[in-house]
C-alpha positions in Angstrom: -12.4 1.6 -2.9 -8.8 0.6 -2.4 -5.9 2.8 -3.5 -4.7 0.0 -5.8 -7.9 0.5 -7.9 -7.1 4.0 -9.0 -3.3 4.6 -8.6 -0.9 5.1 -11.4 1.5 2.1 -11.7 3.8 3.5 -14.4 6.3 5.3 -12.0 9.8 6.6 -12.6 12.2 6.5 -9.8 15.4 8.6 -9.4 18.5 8.2 -7.2 19.7 10.6 -4.5 22.9 10.8 -6.5 21.2 11.9 -9.7 21.6 15.5 -10.7 18.7 17.9 -10.6 19.3 18.5 -14.3 18.7 14.8 -15.2 15.7 14.6 -12.9 14.2 17.8 -14.5 14.7 16.3 -17.9 13.0 13.1 -16.9 10.1 15.1 -15.3 9.7 16.9 -18.6 9.8 13.6 -20.6 7.2 11.9 -18.5 5.1 15.1 -17.9 5.4 14.8 -14.1 5.9 17.4 -11.3 7.5 15.0 -8.8 9.5 11.8 -8.6 10.1 9.4 -5.8 13.7 8.9 -4.8 14.9 5.4 -4.1 18.1 3.9 -2.7 18.9 0.3 -1.9 15.4 -0.7 -3.0 13.7 1.7 -0.6 11.9 4.9 -0.8 14.1 7.6 0.7 12.6 10.8 -0.5 10.6 12.8 -3.0 11.7 15.6 -5.3 9.4 18.0 -7.0 9.8 20.6 -9.7 9.2 23.1 -6.9 12.1 21.7 -4.8 14.3 22.2 -7.8 13.1 25.8 -8.2 12.9 26.9 -4.6 15.5 24.8 -2.8 18.1 24.7 -5.6 17.9 27.4 -8.3 16.6 30.2 -5.9 19.6 29.4 -3.6 22.1 29.6 -6.4 22.7 25.9 -6.8 23.7 24.6 -10.3 22.3 21.9 -12.5 24.9 19.4 -11.2 23.5 19.6 -7.7 22.6 16.1 -6.4 19.0 15.2 -5.7 19.8 14.4 -2.0 20.6 18.1 -1.4 17.1 19.3 -2.3 14.7 16.4 -1.9 12.2 16.0 0.9 13.9 13.2 2.9 10.9 12.2 5.0 8.3 11.3 2.4 4.7 10.4 3.3 3.3 7.4 1.6 0.3 5.1 1.6 -0.2 1.4 1.1 -1.9 0.0 -1.9 -4.5 -1.8 0.2 -5.7 1.3 2.1 -9.1 2.8 1.6 -9.1 5.7 -0.8 -11.2 7.8 1.6 -8.6 7.4 4.4 -5.7 8.3 2.0 -7.6 11.3 0.7 -8.1 12.5 4.3 -4.3 12.2 4.9 -3.6 14.1 1.7 -5.8 16.9 3.0 -4.4 16.8 6.5 -0.8 17.0 5.3 -1.5 19.2 2.2 0.0 16.7 -0.2 -1.1 16.4 -3.8 0.8 13.2 -4.7 1.7 10.2 -2.6 4.0 7.2 -3.4 2.1 3.9 -3.0 3.9 1.0 -1.3 3.0 -2.6 -0.9 3.2 -4.2 2.5 6.8 -5.1 1.9 7.4 -1.4 1.5 8.3 -1.6 -2.2 7.1 1.2 -4.5 4.2 0.0 -6.6 2.7 3.3 -7.8 1.7 6.8 -7.2 -1.6 8.4 -6.3 -2.5 12.0 -7.0 -5.4 14.3 -6.2 -6.4 13.8 -9.8 -6.6 10.1 -9.4 -8.8 10.6 -6.3 -11.1 13.0 -8.2 -11.6 10.5 -11.1 -12.3 7.6 -8.7 -14.8 9.3 -6.4 -16.7 11.7 -8.6 -15.4 14.6 -6.6 -16.6 13.9 -3.1 -13.3 13.0 -1.4 -11.2 15.2 -3.7 -13.2 18.3 -3.1 -12.5 18.1 0.6 -8.8 17.3 0.0 -8.4 20.1 -2.5 -9.9 22.6 -0.1 -7.5 21.6 2.7 -4.5 21.3 0.4 -5.1 24.8 -1.0 -4.7 26.4 2.5 -1.3 27.9 2.9 1.4 26.0 4.9 1.8 22.3 5.4 4.5 19.7 5.5 6.3 20.7 2.3 5.9 24.5 2.7 8.9 26.2 1.4 8.9 29.0 4.0 
């Protein structure tokens, strides 16, 4: 199965110059825990609710802090035509629960989550990914 067959296509994008307050409000409105960050028609980062809590609030930064100050600036992504099993393996390896999905022109076309993987594969790939993701550490560890 290809990523494009199970990804979410309704994706909100924020700017590195947005405030964390505005992003948090958008996350609340769309019921999301992360948002891709785009600039000049390119994916330049990801920001999560955890980034806002740990990298901003816990460090004493205020609500007018810019996204670029707390986002992950080297986001992982996948392509829409990749096999779901390969992407699931990468999610497990890098301990990532959500990935932006790009087309081959590197334009954002969707997001894929561990939940999307679980619904698409009846639990086989997602069980392995969840087990690996749940181990401490990883690319976006806040330590």
